[in-house]
N, C-alpha and C positions, 0 to 999 in steps of 0.2 A: 430614513424610511421606516415607518411603523408597520409591523406585520399585524394585520387585523384578524388573521386566522387564529382560531383558538388551537393551541397545541393539544394534540390527542394524548391521552394517557396510554401507558402500555396495555392496559385492559381494553381500551377502546380500539387500539390498533389490532390487538389479537382478535377481537370479535369481528371487526370488519374484514381483515385479511383471512381469518380462519374460515369464515363463511364462503368467501369467494374461492379460496383455494380448495376447500373441500368439494364445492360444487364442480370446479374444473377437474379435480381428480376423479370424481365419480363419472363425469362425462367421458373422460379419457379411458377409464376402466371399461366402460360399456363399449367403446370402440375396439378395445383389445379383445373383449369378449366376442365380438362379431367375427373375429378371425377364426373362431372355433367352428364356424359353419362350413362343413365339408362340401356343401352344395356349391359354394362360391370360391373356396380356398383349398389348396392342397399343401400339406405340411407333413414333416416327418415326426416321428416320436421324439427324437432329440430336440427338434425345434419347439415342440409342445412343452417338453420338460424344461427347456431353457426359459421359456416365458413364465411358466408357473413358478419355477425356482426363484427367478429374479424378483417377481412380484412379491413372493413370500418373504424373501430377504429384506426387501424395502419396507414392507409392513412391519416386520419384526424390529427393524431399526427405529421406525417411528414409535412403536410401543416402548422400546427401551429408552428412547429420548424423553418421552413423557414420564416414564416411571422413574428414571434416574434424575430428572430435573437438572440436566447438565447445562448450567448457565454459561454462556459465552463460548461453548465448544461448537464450532461450526465446521462442517466439512463441505467445502465448495470445490467443484470440479469445473474447469473451464471447457473441457472437451466432452463431446458426447461419446460414451463408450460404445464399442462394437460388440453387440450381443451375439450376432450370427457371423460365422466366419465363412 
């Protein structure tokens, strides 16, 4: 069987996936931002700090990964972590 699809280059894959994932991340961040509306939600100072701390940590990890250009180093977790106890 002959594969008629053209193989995408790493650059093409980055551009396609990068655009989709960045868009999805921004949409999700806007949804998290909506949680700050005290008219509809009630939260403690600790919960607010947990959210902002975790988001900042993840953004810093992304910055470091792009800065360090760590090829092949992937950290995958199969479980969704518990942020609130």
